N, C-alpha and C positions, 0 to 999 in steps of 0.2 A: 592338447588342443592347439590347432594352428592359429597363428597370429591373424591371418585373414578372416578367420571365423570370429575372432574377438572384435575385429574392426567392423564386421557386419552387425554384430550385436550392438556396438556403440552407435552405428548409423541408424539402426532400427529404433533405438531409444530416443534419438533426436527427432525422428519422424513423428513419434508418438508425442513427444514433448511439445513440438511446435504445431501439432494438429493437422499437418498436411505435408505432402512431399515437396510442394512448391515452397512453403514457408521454411522448412528445414533446409532445403537446398540453398536458399538465399542466406540463411544464417551460417551455414557451414561452407559456403562458397564452393559448392560442387553442383554438377548438373543434376536436374531432377531425374533423368534417366539412370544416372549412376545410383542414386538412392533406391529407385524402384527395382533395379536389377539386384542390388545388394539384399533387399528385403525378400525378394522372390527366391534368391539363392539360399538365403537363410531358412526360409520355409521348406524348401526342397531338402536341405540338409537335416532339418529336424523332423520332417515328415508330418508337419501340422500346419494349419492355417493360423497365422498370427493376427492378421488384420482383415476386417471387412472393408472393401473398397467400393466407393461410388464415384461418380464424376465430380462431386463437390466436397466429399468429406471421407474421413477414415474413422474406424472405431475398432477397438480391440475385441478379439474373441475371448472366451473365458480362459483358454490356455494362454492366449497372448497377453492377457493382463498379468497372469502369474509370471510369465517369462519376462515381461517388461520390468516388473519389480526387481527381479534378479539382475537384469541389465543395469538398472539404476544403482543397485548396490555395488555392482562391479565398477561403475564409473566413479562412484563416491569413494571407493577404496583406492582407486588410482589417484584421485585428487588428494586424498589424505596422505598417500605415500609421498607425493610431490611436495606437499606442504610440510611434511615432517622433515624432509631433507632441508628445505629452505629455512625452517625454524632454527636450525643450528647456527645459521648466520644472521639470525634476527630479521630475515626478509619475510614479508607476507606476500604470497603468490596465489594464483588461481582465480577462477571466475566466482565472483560473489553475486548471487542472484537475490535481488531485493525487490519486494513489491510494496507499493505505498499508494495512497490516494494522490491525485494530481497536485493538490495544494501542498501537501507535505513533501512530495518529491521535489518540487521547485523551491520551496521556502526553507526546508530543513535538511532533507537528505543530501541534496547537491552541495550546499555550502559546508555541511558538516563533514562529508566524506571526500570532497575534492582534495583537501590537504593530505589526507591519508593516501590517496591514490598517487599523488605527486611524489611522496616520500618512497612509496613502494610501486615502481612502474610496472612490475609484473602482476600486480593486483588488477584484475579486470572487473570493473563495476558493470553489472548487468541490471539496470533499473527498469522494472516493469510497472508502468502506471496503470492502476486499476482501482476504480472507486468501489468495486465490490470485493467482498472477502473471497479469496481464492483458496483452492485446495493445495496446500503447500507441498504435501508429499507427491501428489500426482504431477505437479508442475516443477518439481525439484527446486523449490524456493528455499534459500538458506535463512532469510530474514524477512519478516513482514512487519511493517511499521504502521500502527493504527492508533487512532484516538478512541480507545475502547476496543474490545476484542470479543470474539465469539468463544465461549468456553468449549474446549475440546480436550479430551484426555490425552491426545497424542501431541499436544502443544504446550509450550511453556511461555508465559508472558512475564516480562520484567518491566515494571513501571519506571520510566526514566524522568518524567516530569509531569506537573499539572499545568494544563493549558487554560488560559483565561478566555472566557467567552464574552461577547458583547451583543446587545440587541441594537440593530441598525435599520435605517430606512433611507430612501432618497429624499432630498429636500422637496422635490416635486410631489412625492406621495404625501409627505407631512403637510404640505401646503393645502392639498386637496382633502385629506382625511383628518387633519388636526394633529397638534403635538400633544401626546399624552403626558399628563402631569402626575399620574399615579397608576399603579397596576390595574386598578378598577377601570380606568379609561381605556385599557387595551381591549376590553370586551367589544368596543365599537370598531376595532381594527381587524385587518386580515393579515395572515402570516403565510410566508412561503415555507412549506414544510420540507425538511430534509429527511428523507425516508430511512437514513441510517439510524436515526433516533427511534427508540421504542415507541414514543408518543410524539410525533413530529409537530403537533399543533398545541401542545401544552407547555406552558412556561412556569418554572418554579423560580421565584425571585426572592432575594434576601436583602433587606435594607441595611445600611451601615449601623443603624441603631439596634439591629437584631430582629426586627419585624420581618415576617415572611409572608408570601402570597403565592397562590397557585391559580393560574388563569388558563382557561381553555379558549382558544381563538378559532375563528372561522378560517379555513384554508383558502388562500388566494391561488395557490398552485402547489404542486408537489414535484420533487426531483430527488434523484440519488446522487447527483453530481454537485460538488462544492463550487466548481466553476460556474455551472448553470445557476446555482443559488445566488452567487454574487451578481451575475449578469441580470437576473430577474429583479434583484433588489435595486440595482442601479437604474433599471428601466422603470421602476415604480410600481411593481406588482403588489408590494406590501412590506411588512416588517420581515426581518430575517435574523435568525440566531446564528452567529458566525464566530469562529475562533478569531481571537484578536489579531494574530499575525496575518490571517487571511484577509481580514477587513482593512488592515493598516494602510495599504496604498490608496484605497478609495476614500478612507477617512482623511488622509493627508491632503488629497486634491479636492475634497469637498463633494465628491459624487455620492458619498454616503455620510450620514451623521449618526452619532450615538443617541439612542433613546433611553430615557430614565437612567441617567448617569449615576444616581445615588443608589440604584438597585443592582445587585449582582446576580448573574446566572451561576449555576453549579460548577461550570467548567468541565473539562474532560481530561482524562489521563492519557499520556503519551506512552504507548507500549511498544517494546521490541519483542516480537513473537518468534519463537524458534521451534523446530521439531524437538521432541523429547529424545535426547541422546545422553549417553554416559559422559561423553566429552564433546564440547562444541569445537569446531575447527577454529584455528587461530584467527583466520580472516573474519569470522563471525564475531569473536570476542573483541577484536580490534575495532570493528565497525561499531559495535554497541558502545564501547568506551568513547569513541570519537563523537558519537551522537550525544551521549550523556554529558561530555565536556562542553559541547557546543550549546546544548540546551541550558546548562548551568550558567554559562556566560551570558546567554540571551536573557534568561530570567533575571539575573543580577542587574543587567543594564536596565531592564524594564522597571525594576524596583527602585532604582536610583533616580528615575525621572520624576 
């Protein structure tokens, strides 16, 4: 097989990965016309149509989907070969594709992995911020970081830490609606529902003395974005259930305050999710270790306060 044919296979895979010729061209720093010509020539060589093209989007044909999966395998093998050589010198190399929700990307992924990237300059962090669960195989994601995860037989989840949750609201909202003194008082309040949760408007609370309570609240608004949840809470839409590290800046400056401090929410697990493989690439294992170490130090500091 000619090297030019392999290059066209690689370019085709990038077009599919980025969802358009324009996006792939920008990512690969080549002209859109070059990508279009490469895919067209590849289709001529194979004698099949790989993509359905419209003015706005592309989609894979049935045979294109099968061929794309083989192209992804080819690129993964090339990456693995490069990483195997580098491993002999203790160097971590290659593109590490990570997906995480916006709050986690900013508050955990970046500070945890920046030192690793500085030690290994040939490691390229490709952080894709997405509040929704993504198809890791289709988008060639190496590592997905989630507070909770969708069960999928093709994925493996490793719990790295337990994340503390808090119930918060803006001072203006509490002034208007009243400060709840007990879980029962919450029945008169409204909550901003985060649709990532199975039941966004239900709170399960546990008191320090072991007493528990389950309360169903009226929704004030709904969102799938943690950033929007925070903004709505600060604006005074209602109560909000938030991870403590996400709420911390607003709690420090007083734009949000904690409600029912003696009662605890269940919390959420922090998971590193990978594709099921016989062996994970060195870059993935290194990233997971860096995240686990960072979270262990962060949790330890919080417990000492």
